[in-house]
C-alpha positions in Angstrom: 0.0 0.0 0.0 2.8 2.4 0.9 4.5 1.9 -2.5 1.2 2.4 -4.3 0.6 5.6 -2.3 4.0 7.0 -3.2 4.4 5.8 -6.8 0.8 5.4 -8.0 -1.4 2.5 -8.8 0.4 1.3 -11.9 3.3 -0.8 -10.6 5.4 -1.7 -13.7 8.3 -2.4 -11.4 6.6 -5.3 -9.7 7.3 -8.7 -11.4 3.7 -10.1 -10.8 1.7 -6.9 -11.5 -1.0 -6.7 -14.2 -3.5 -4.1 -15.3 -7.1 -5.5 -15.6 -10.0 -3.9 -17.5 -11.0 -0.4 -16.6 -9.4 1.1 -13.6 -8.5 -2.2 -11.9 -5.1 -3.6 -11.1 -3.8 -6.8 -9.5 -0.6 -8.4 -8.3 0.2 -11.9 -7.3 1.8 -11.5 -3.8 2.8 -15.1 -3.2 3.0 -17.9 -5.8 2.5 -21.5 -5.1 -0.5 -23.3 -3.6 -2.4 -21.3 -2.5 -1.5 -18.2 -4.6 -2.3 -14.9 -2.9 -3.3 -11.8 -4.9 -4.3 -8.2 -4.2 -6.7 -6.2 -6.3 -7.1 -2.4 -6.3 -8.9 0.3 -8.2 -8.0 3.9 -8.9 -10.1 7.0 -9.3 -8.0 9.4 -11.4 -10.2 12.5 -10.7 -9.7 12.4 -6.9 -6.5 10.4 -6.8 -7.9 7.6 -4.6 -6.6 4.1 -4.6 -8.7 1.5 -2.9 -7.6 -2.1 -2.1 -10.6 -4.2 -2.9 -9.3 -7.7 -2.2 -6.3 -9.4 -0.7 -6.4 -13.2 -0.4 -6.2 -16.5 -2.2 -6.2 -16.5 -6.0 -9.1 -18.9 -6.1 -11.5 -16.5 -4.4 -10.3 -13.3 -6.2 -13.2 -11.3 -7.7 -11.7 -10.8 -11.2 
């Protein structure tokens, strides 16, 4: 969260980061079984980033 706050929601320097459709982003935090992922959205008009999910990949709301 701190790195997103400082550098913005687009994390091209993270090896497991990916942009999803619209204003959504995700990153695989821990690979293996289970895989953990975080999802976040951005609102460019008000510069708000909201973490919407952090947990196992199987339950991620893609």
